[in-house]
C-alpha positions in Angstrom: -1.9 -5.2 -0.3 -4.6 0.5 0.6 -1.4 -0.2 0.3 0.7 -3.4 -1.6 2.8 -6.7 -1.0 6.2 -5.6 -0.5 8.8 -8.4 0.2 12.0 -6.5 -0.7 11.0 -3.4 1.1 8.6 -5.4 3.2 6.2 -2.5 3.3 3.0 -3.4 1.6 0.5 -6.1 0.9 -2.5 -6.7 -1.0 -4.9 -4.0 -0.9 -8.6 -5.4 -0.5 -11.0 -4.5 2.3 -10.7 -7.0 5.1 -11.0 -7.9 8.7 -9.2 -5.5 11.3 -9.3 -5.6 14.9 -12.5 -3.7 16.2 -12.0 -0.6 18.6 -15.1 0.9 20.3 -16.2 4.4 19.2 -15.1 7.1 21.4 -18.0 9.6 22.6 -17.4 12.0 20.0 -20.0 13.4 17.5 -20.2 14.9 14.1 -21.9 18.1 13.8 -25.1 17.2 12.0 -28.5 18.2 10.9 -31.4 15.7 10.8 -34.6 16.5 9.1 -37.6 16.1 11.6 -40.0 14.5 9.1 -39.0 11.3 7.5 -41.3 11.7 4.6 -39.6 15.0 3.5 -37.9 14.5 0.3 -35.3 16.8 -1.4 -35.7 18.4 -4.9 -33.6 15.3 -6.4 -36.1 12.9 -4.9 -34.0 11.3 -2.1 -35.5 11.0 1.2 -34.1 13.9 3.6 -34.7 11.8 6.7 -31.2 11.4 8.6 -29.6 14.1 6.5 -26.3 14.9 7.9 -24.1 17.9 6.6 -20.3 17.8 6.4 -17.3 20.0 5.3 -15.9 16.7 3.7 -16.8 13.2 3.3 -14.0 10.7 2.9 -15.6 7.5 1.5 -13.7 4.3 2.4 -12.3 3.5 5.9 -9.1 1.7 4.8 -5.6 3.3 5.8 -6.0 5.8 3.0 -9.3 7.2 4.1 -8.6 7.2 7.7 -5.2 8.9 7.5 -6.8 11.4 5.2 -9.5 12.3 8.0 -6.9 12.3 10.5 -4.8 14.7 8.5 -7.8 17.1 7.9 -8.5 17.0 11.8 -5.1 17.3 12.8 -3.5 19.8 10.0 -6.2 21.4 8.4 -9.1 21.6 11.3 -9.9 25.3 10.5 -10.7 24.5 6.8 -12.5 21.2 7.4 -14.5 21.3 10.7 -16.8 18.7 10.1 -15.1 15.4 8.5 -17.1 12.1 8.2 -15.6 8.9 7.2 -17.9 6.2 5.4 -17.0 2.7 5.4 -19.4 0.0 3.6 -18.2 -2.8 5.8 -18.6 -3.5 9.6 -14.8 -2.7 10.4 -12.1 -0.4 9.5 -8.4 -0.7 8.2 -9.4 -1.8 4.6 -6.5 -4.1 3.5 -4.9 -4.1 6.9 -5.4 -7.5 8.7 -3.7 -8.4 12.0 -4.6 -11.7 13.4 -3.4 -13.1 17.1 -4.3 -16.6 17.9 -2.5 -19.7 19.6 0.7 -17.7 20.4 1.0 -16.2 16.9 0.5 -12.8 15.4 0.5 -12.5 11.8 -0.5 -10.3 9.0 -2.7 -10.9 6.0 -2.2 -7.8 4.2 0.7 -5.5 4.4 3.2 -6.7 6.6 5.3 -3.4 7.4 6.0 -0.1 6.2 8.9 2.2 5.6 9.4 4.6 8.6 9.4 7.7 6.8 8.7 11.0 8.7 5.1 11.4 7.3 4.4 7.7 8.5 6.0 8.3 11.9 4.0 11.6 12.3 0.7 9.6 11.7 1.8 7.1 14.1 2.6 9.5 16.8 -0.6 11.8 16.3 -2.4 8.5 16.7 -0.9 7.8 20.0 1.2 4.9 19.1 4.7 6.3 19.3 5.7 3.9 22.2 4.0 1.0 20.3 6.4 1.2 17.2 8.8 -1.6 16.5 11.6 -1.4 13.9 13.4 -4.2 12.2 17.1 -4.8 12.4 18.6 -2.4 9.8 21.5 -4.9 9.3 19.2 -7.7 8.6 20.1 -9.3 5.1 17.4 -9.7 2.4 18.0 -12.5 -0.1 17.3 -13.4 -3.8 17.0 -17.2 -4.8 19.4 -17.6 -7.9 20.7 -20.8 -9.1 19.5 -22.7 -6.1 21.1 -20.7 -3.5 19.7 -17.6 -1.3 21.9 -15.0 -2.0 22.3 -11.5 0.0 21.1 -8.2 -1.8 23.7 -5.5 -1.5 22.3 -2.8 1.1 25.4 -0.3 0.7 27.8 0.6 -2.0 30.7 -1.3 -0.2 28.7 -4.7 -0.8 28.8 -4.0 -4.6 32.3 -5.8 -5.3 31.9 -8.7 -3.4 28.1 -9.8 -3.4 27.7 -12.9 -5.4 24.2 -12.4 -7.0 25.8 -11.0 -10.2 28.7 -11.6 -12.4 31.7 -9.1 -12.6 30.3 -8.5 -16.3 27.0 -7.8 -14.9 28.1 -5.4 -12.4 30.3 -3.6 -15.0 27.4 -3.4 -17.4 25.2 -1.8 -14.5 28.0 0.7 -13.3 28.5 2.0 -17.0 24.6 2.2 -17.6 24.3 4.2 -14.5 26.7 6.9 -15.5 25.0 7.1 -18.9 27.0 4.6 -21.4 23.7 2.9 -22.5 21.1 3.2 -25.2 19.3 6.8 -25.4 15.7 6.5 -24.2 13.2 5.6 -26.9 10.2 8.0 -27.8 7.4 6.0 -26.0 6.8 5.4 -22.3 8.8 2.5 -21.3 8.0 -0.6 -19.3 10.0 -1.3 -16.1 11.5 -4.2 -18.2 12.6 -1.7 -21.0 13.9 0.8 -18.6 16.1 -1.5 -16.3 17.5 -3.5 -19.2 18.5 -0.5 -21.2 20.0 1.6 -18.2 21.5 -1.2 -16.0 21.6 -4.6 -18.1 19.8 -7.9 -18.1 21.3 -9.2 -14.9 20.1 -6.3 -12.9 16.7 -6.8 -14.1 16.6 -10.6 -14.0 18.1 -11.0 -10.5 17.0 -7.7 -8.6 14.3 -5.9 -10.5 12.1 -8.6 -11.7 11.8 -10.4 -8.4 11.2 -6.7 -6.6 8.4 -6.1 -9.2 6.8 -9.4 -7.8 7.5 -8.6 -4.3 5.9 -5.0 -4.4 3.2 -5.3 -7.1 2.9 -8.9 -7.7 3.2 -7.8 -11.2 4.6 -8.2 -14.7 7.5 -5.8 -15.3 7.2 -6.2 -19.1 3.8 -4.4 -18.6 4.3 -2.1 -15.4 5.4 1.5 -16.3 8.5 2.7 -15.0 7.4 6.3 -14.8 4.1 5.3 -12.8 5.7 2.5 -10.6 9.1 3.7 -9.9 8.8 7.4 -10.8 11.7 8.5 -8.6 14.2 6.5 -10.4 12.5 7.4 -13.8 12.9 11.1 -13.1 16.8 10.6 -12.3 17.4 10.0 -15.9 14.9 12.5 -17.2 16.6 15.2 -15.0 20.3 14.3 -15.0 20.9 12.3 -18.5 21.5 9.4 -16.4 20.7 7.6 -13.2 23.9 8.9 -11.6 23.7 12.4 -13.2 20.1 12.7 -11.9 21.2 11.6 -8.4 24.0 14.2 -8.2 21.6 16.8 -9.6 19.0 15.9 -7.0 21.5 16.1 -4.1 22.5 19.5 -5.4 19.0 21.0 -5.6 18.3 19.5 -2.3 21.2 21.2 -0.9 20.0 24.5 -2.0 16.8 24.5 -0.1 17.3 25.5 3.7 16.7 22.3 5.7 13.6 22.2 8.0 14.0 21.3 11.5 12.6 17.5 12.3 9.8 17.3 14.5 11.6 16.2 17.8 8.5 14.0 18.8 9.3 11.6 16.0 11.5 8.7 16.6 14.8 8.0 14.7 15.0 4.7 13.2 18.5 3.3 12.9 19.6 2.8 9.1 17.3 1.6 6.3 14.8 -0.7 7.9 11.1 -1.5 8.3 8.6 -0.9 11.1 5.3 -2.1 12.5 3.6 -2.2 15.8 3.9 -4.2 18.9 0.3 -5.8 18.2 0.5 -5.4 14.6 -0.3 -3.1 11.8 -3.9 -3.0 12.7 -2.9 -0.8 15.7 -3.0 2.3 13.4 -6.5 2.2 11.8 -8.0 1.2 15.0 -6.2 4.0 16.9 -7.4 6.6 14.2 -11.0 5.1 14.3 -10.7 5.4 18.3 -9.9 9.1 18.0 -12.3 9.8 15.2 -15.2 8.4 17.3 -18.6 8.8 15.7 -17.1 10.6 12.6 -16.7 7.1 11.3 -19.6 5.4 10.2 -19.4 1.7 9.6 -21.8 -0.5 7.4 -22.6 2.7 5.5 -22.8 1.8 1.8 -22.6 4.5 -0.7 -25.4 4.0 -3.3 -25.1 7.4 -5.4 -23.5 10.8 -5.8 -25.5 13.8 -6.7 -24.0 17.4 -7.5 -26.1 19.8 -6.1 -27.1 22.9 -8.6 -25.2 25.7 -6.5 -22.3 23.8 -4.8 -21.6 20.6 -2.8 -22.9 17.1 -3.2 -25.7 14.9 -1.9 -24.4 11.4 -0.9 -27.1 8.6 -0.6 -26.3 5.6 1.7 -27.8 2.5 2.8 -27.2 2.0 6.6 -28.5 -0.3 9.4 -30.7 2.5 10.4 -32.2 2.9 6.8 -31.7 5.2 4.0 -29.3 8.2 4.9 -28.3 11.2 3.0 -25.3 13.6 3.6 -24.9 17.1 2.3 -21.2 17.9 2.0 -19.0 20.5 0.4 -16.4 18.1 -0.8 -15.9 14.5 -1.5 -12.7 12.3 -1.5 -13.1 8.8 -2.8 -10.4 6.4 -1.1 -12.2 3.2 -2.4 -10.8 0.8 -5.3 -10.8 2.3 -8.7 -13.5 -0.2 -9.9 -15.7 0.7 -7.1 -15.4 4.2 -7.8 -15.9 3.7 -11.3 -19.5 2.4 -10.7 -20.4 5.2 -8.7 -19.0 7.9 -10.9 -20.6 6.7 -14.0 -23.9 8.6 -13.7 -21.8 11.7 -13.1 -19.1 11.2 -15.7 -19.0 8.3 -18.1 -15.4 9.3 -19.2 -14.2 9.3 -15.7 -15.9 6.1 -15.0 -14.3 4.5 -18.1 -10.8 5.5 -17.3 -11.0 4.0 -13.6 -12.6 0.7 -14.9 -9.5 -0.1 -16.8 -7.0 -0.4 -13.9 -6.3 -4.0 -13.1 -5.9 -5.8 -9.8 -4.7 -9.4 -9.9 -5.1 -12.0 -7.2 -2.5 -12.7 -4.5 -2.9 -15.1 -1.6 -1.1 -14.4 2.0 -0.2 -17.8 3.4 1.4 -17.9 7.1 3.0 -21.1 8.0 5.0 -22.3 11.0 8.0 -24.8 11.6 10.0 -25.8 14.3 13.4 -23.7 14.5 15.3 -27.1 13.7 13.3 -27.3 10.4 15.6 -24.4 8.9 18.5 -25.8 6.9 21.8 -25.1 8.6 23.3 -23.3 5.7 20.5 -20.8 6.0 21.4 -20.1 9.7 23.3 -16.9 10.9 25.0 -17.4 14.2 22.4 -20.5 14.7 19.5 -18.3 13.7 17.2 -17.5 11.0 18.0 -13.7 10.4 16.8 -11.5 7.7 13.9 -9.7 6.2 13.2 -12.5 3.9 13.4 -13.8 0.4 12.4 -13.2 -3.2 12.0 -15.8 -5.8 12.5 -14.6 -9.5 10.0 -16.1 -11.7 12.9 -17.9 -13.9 13.8 -19.9 -10.7 11.3 -22.8 -11.0 9.3 -21.8 -7.8 5.7 -20.7 -7.7 5.7 -18.6 -4.6 6.7 -14.8 -5.2 8.6 -14.4 -1.9 8.7 -15.0 1.9 8.8 -12.9 4.7 10.8 -14.2 7.8 8.0 -12.7 10.5 9.1 -14.0 13.6 12.7 -12.8 12.8 11.6 -9.2 11.7 9.5 -8.3 14.6 9.3 -9.5 18.4 6.5 -11.8 19.7 5.3 -13.2 16.5 5.4 -16.9 17.3 5.7 -19.2 20.3 9.0 -20.3 21.7 10.9 -22.8 19.5 8.9 -21.7 16.3 9.5 -19.8 13.1 6.7 -17.8 11.5 7.0 -17.4 7.6 4.6 -15.1 5.6 4.5 -16.2 1.8 2.8 -14.4 -0.8 1.7 -16.3 -4.1 -0.3 -15.5 -7.3 0.1 -11.9 -8.9 -0.3 -11.0 -12.4 1.6 -13.9 -13.7 -0.1 -16.6 -11.9 -3.8 -15.8 -11.8 -4.7 -19.4 -11.3 -4.5 -19.3 -7.4 -8.1 -17.9 -7.2 -9.4 -21.4 -8.0 -7.1 -23.4 -5.6 -8.3 -24.5 -2.2 -6.4 -23.2 0.8 -4.8 -26.7 1.4 -3.4 -26.5 -2.1 -2.0 -23.1 -1.3 -0.2 -24.4 1.8 1.1 -27.5 -0.1 2.6 -25.1 -3.1 4.5 -22.9 -0.3 5.7 -25.7 1.6 6.8 -27.6 -1.5 8.7 -24.4 -2.4 10.4 -23.7 0.9 11.4 -27.3 1.1 13.6 -26.6 -2.0 15.2 -23.5 -0.4 14.9 -22.9 3.4 13.2 -25.8 5.0 14.8 -29.2 5.5 13.1 -31.8 2.9 12.5 -34.1 5.9 11.0 -31.6 8.2 7.5 -32.1 9.8 4.5 -30.7 8.0 4.1 -27.0 8.7 1.5 -25.5 10.8 -1.1 -23.5 8.6 -1.3 -20.5 10.6 -3.3 -18.3 8.3 -4.5 -18.2 4.6 -6.1 -15.2 2.8 -6.8 -15.0 -0.9 -7.4 -11.5 -2.4 -9.2 -12.1 -5.7 -8.6 -8.2 -6.3 -5.4 -7.4 -4.8 -2.8 -4.8 -5.8 -3.5 -2.2 -8.6 -1.1 -2.6 -11.4 0.6 0.7 -12.4 0.7 -0.6 -16.2 2.0 1.6 -19.1 -0.6 4.1 -19.6 -1.7 4.0 -15.9 -0.9 7.9 -15.3 -2.7 8.9 -18.3 -5.7 6.9 -17.3 -5.7 8.6 -13.9 -5.2 12.1 -15.4 -8.1 11.5 -17.7 -10.4 10.4 -15.0 -9.3 13.8 -12.9 -9.6 15.9 -16.1 -13.2 14.3 -16.9 -14.3 15.3 -13.5 -12.7 18.7 -13.7 -14.3 19.6 -17.1 -17.5 18.1 -15.9 -17.8 20.7 -13.1 -17.3 18.3 -10.4 -15.1 20.7 -8.2 -14.6 19.4 -4.7 -14.8 15.6 -6.0 -11.4 14.1 -5.4 -9.8 10.7 -6.1 -7.4 8.9 -3.5 -6.3 5.7 -2.3 -3.3 3.3 -3.5 -4.0 3.3 -7.2 -3.4 7.2 -6.9 -0.7 7.6 -4.5 1.3 4.2 -4.9 0.7 0.8 -3.4 3.1 0.5 -0.5 1.5 1.4 2.9 3.8 4.3 3.3 2.8 5.9 0.1 -0.8 5.5 1.1 -0.2 7.4 4.1 1.8 10.0 2.5 -0.8 10.4 -0.4 -3.4 10.9 2.5 -1.3 13.9 3.6 -1.3 15.1 0.0 -5.2 14.7 -0.6 -5.9 16.5 3.0 -4.0 19.5 1.6 -5.9 19.3 -1.8 -9.3 19.1 0.3 -8.3 21.9 2.5 -7.1 24.2 -0.1 -10.6 23.6 -2.0 -12.5 24.4 1.2 -10.6 27.5 2.0 -11.8 28.8 -1.7 -15.2 27.4 -1.2 -15.5 29.8 2.0 -15.1 32.8 0.2 -17.7 31.8 -2.7 
């Protein structure tokens, strides 16, 4: 969701600021200068009372903002001594929402993350190494096709035997992957265009289309392949085909001396996903606790002004009144439409570019059934096993997909119950915003009884329903051009030290938000290092 719903990779959810579990401030202080006379006003007319100075202000206390501040503090402390995080709401975590009640523990934003080394580093640096939990790497993922849940191949040896695709579809995909397919067109391709051309109709309709629904809640006919799945797009660009690019990438990687892996990082087994024992909110809460008073809650940014020499003045409405912050650098990790409004007085071109990004609505609906409600044909060794299931739009169900929450991680539901997290809505079903919570639960229950739940099972327990009116930023065709236009407008306008971050920049998956935070921190540190010599 500062991150995307992901149901195939099960790594992201709707990225809107929502409730997180609160952690008390640690007794740390940001170094600041406060004007002694409340009536004093600076040259721009703002009240100087409560003036705070910082090397960098991170605007937004979601996962992108908190991880950027953490990365600055742990990796670049020599360049960014004073870092301030400001959050308009009275809580941290942004899209991450973990709720625990009545024996259930559920997520209403992202559900899990891919345990890449940068993400694991952030968890370890936040003191959460022992709290990490990993899904079973052998657990299957399913796609609904022709009324049956069919496993998705997880390794090459699965390809000949899995029944999600026909023999002809598999051959078409194989030939296309090695380069026997139409040449690339002279325009930016959508995900649908790229996949149909390279791998054929069956791969698109039975794998990629539901995957797009799971990750972006998006329309693959409009999503940009280059922006949304850049790593795969680059394979064809660099190697002439997907397989050719893969071989070339391996060869290039082997030329680079392998850096030793941090021995403090845990080693996940196989391809899996991860969370924490008490849910994803553990991470933003831990970072908040460590940063202490460097995080300011209920601080609403109202304006940004460029100083004549270097740096910026940020004006805030706070519970203590009007506050101003003088800072050498700023990184905005807020949604693009919020950043657009703030930047319009500085650069209309940047604001216009950011205002065009689209966020469709998504609802996260968690329901519970008794274990015996699961259809027998869906059980493996008498249990519901797996990551979850995806539903192509052509299969006559409204729900985008379902995560088997109580099978994925321990202690998510009371004994004898299963907990299922369902996502509904997205770019092709925006009408969910007008539905009552009970209607969303009924729609999910109706779909599940067609696939996973026995038709005569008792009514579900509606554990939690969360509707996100503006959920996941869509990386549509032209997205990268729009993002570059915004950055160029800021640069050409002389706004050095003003950076854009967050999920519409780095990617919608929770892991990409964290990896992007490290990248943003490096950019800020590089600027501050140059700033020191000016």
